[in-house]
C-alpha positions as CSV (number, residue, x, y, z in Angstrom):
1,X,102.6,124.2,83.6
2,X,101.7,120.3,82.5
3,X,105.1,117.4,82.5
4,X,106.1,118.5,79.2
5,X,105.8,122.1,79.5
6,X,108.3,121.9,82.8
7,X,110.8,119.2,80.8
8,X,111.4,122.0,77.8
9,X,111.6,124.7,81.0
10,X,114.4,122.5,82.2
11,X,115.7,121.4,79.9
12,X,116.7,125.3,78.6
13,X,118.1,125.5,82.6
14,X,120.1,122.7,82.2
15,X,121.3,123.7,79.6
16,X,124.6,122.2,77.9
17,X,126.6,122.2,81.3
18,X,124.6,122.8,84.3
19,X,127.8,121.9,87.0
20,X,125.0,120.0,88.6
21,X,128.2,116.5,87.6
22,X,125.2,113.9,88.7
23,X,121.7,112.7,88.3
24,X,118.7,113.6,89.5
25,X,114.7,113.0,88.8
26,X,111.6,115.4,90.0
27,X,109.2,112.2,91.2
28,X,105.3,113.5,90.4
29,X,104.3,110.9,90.9
30,X,101.9,109.5,88.9
31,X,102.2,113.0,86.7
32,X,105.6,111.0,85.9
33,X,109.0,112.0,86.2
34,X,112.2,114.4,85.1
35,X,115.4,113.1,84.7
36,X,118.1,115.5,85.4
37,X,122.0,113.7,83.8
38,X,124.1,116.1,84.3
39,X,127.0,113.9,84.0
40,X,127.0,113.4,80.7
41,X,128.1,115.7,77.3
42,X,125.9,117.5,77.2
43,X,123.8,117.5,80.0
44,X,120.5,115.9,79.1
45,X,116.6,115.7,80.2
46,X,114.2,113.5,79.6
47,X,110.7,112.2,81.2
48,X,112.6,108.2,81.2
49,X,112.3,107.1,85.1
50,X,116.0,106.1,85.5
51,X,117.8,105.8,88.7
52,X,119.2,109.3,90.0
53,X,121.8,109.8,92.4
54,X,119.6,112.2,93.8
55,X,115.2,111.9,94.4
56,X,112.8,115.2,94.4
57,X,109.3,114.4,95.0
58,X,106.9,117.1,94.5
59,X,103.7,117.8,92.9
60,X,103.5,119.2,89.7
61,X,102.8,122.4,90.4
62,X,104.7,122.7,93.0
63,X,107.4,121.8,90.6
64,X,106.5,124.9,88.1
65,X,106.6,127.6,91.1
66,X,109.7,125.8,91.6
67,X,110.5,126.5,87.6
68,X,109.1,130.0,87.3
69,X,110.9,130.7,90.4
70,X,106.8,131.4,93.0
71,X,108.6,128.1,95.3
72,X,112.0,129.0,97.2
73,X,113.8,125.4,97.1
74,X,114.6,125.6,101.3
75,X,111.1,127.1,101.4
76,X,109.6,124.2,99.9
77,X,112.2,122.4,101.0
78,X,111.2,123.3,105.4
79,X,107.1,122.9,104.1
80,X,107.0,120.2,102.8
81,X,106.3,120.3,99.3
82,X,109.8,119.4,98.3
83,X,110.9,115.5,99.5
84,X,114.8,115.1,98.7
85,X,116.1,111.6,98.8
86,X,119.9,110.4,98.5
87,X,122.6,112.9,98.0
88,X,121.7,116.0,99.4
89,X,124.3,117.9,97.8
90,X,123.3,117.7,94.2
91,X,119.5,119.5,95.8
92,X,121.7,122.2,96.7
93,X,123.2,122.4,93.6
94,X,120.3,122.2,91.9
95,X,119.3,125.9,93.5
96,X,122.1,127.5,90.9
97,X,120.7,125.7,87.9
98,X,116.7,127.0,88.6
């Protein structure tokens, strides 16, 4: 799954109101970023590298697995496949969205 496909999939899952009530960024390093604005109405998803309440460092490959359900968020975190910085509560709410 490339960055654009991941962005579209997340945009679909987030919808108009994700219940996230915060901003979150998936940082895929050299592959780019996906930024979720869960504060605005409607919610929006972009590839802007903007500061967020919570940042999830993850490879594009693992992000694709997270989106398709092949990677469980908690398992991925425990296995070191994703790193969370900032507000951990936002990351916990993200599980309901994905």
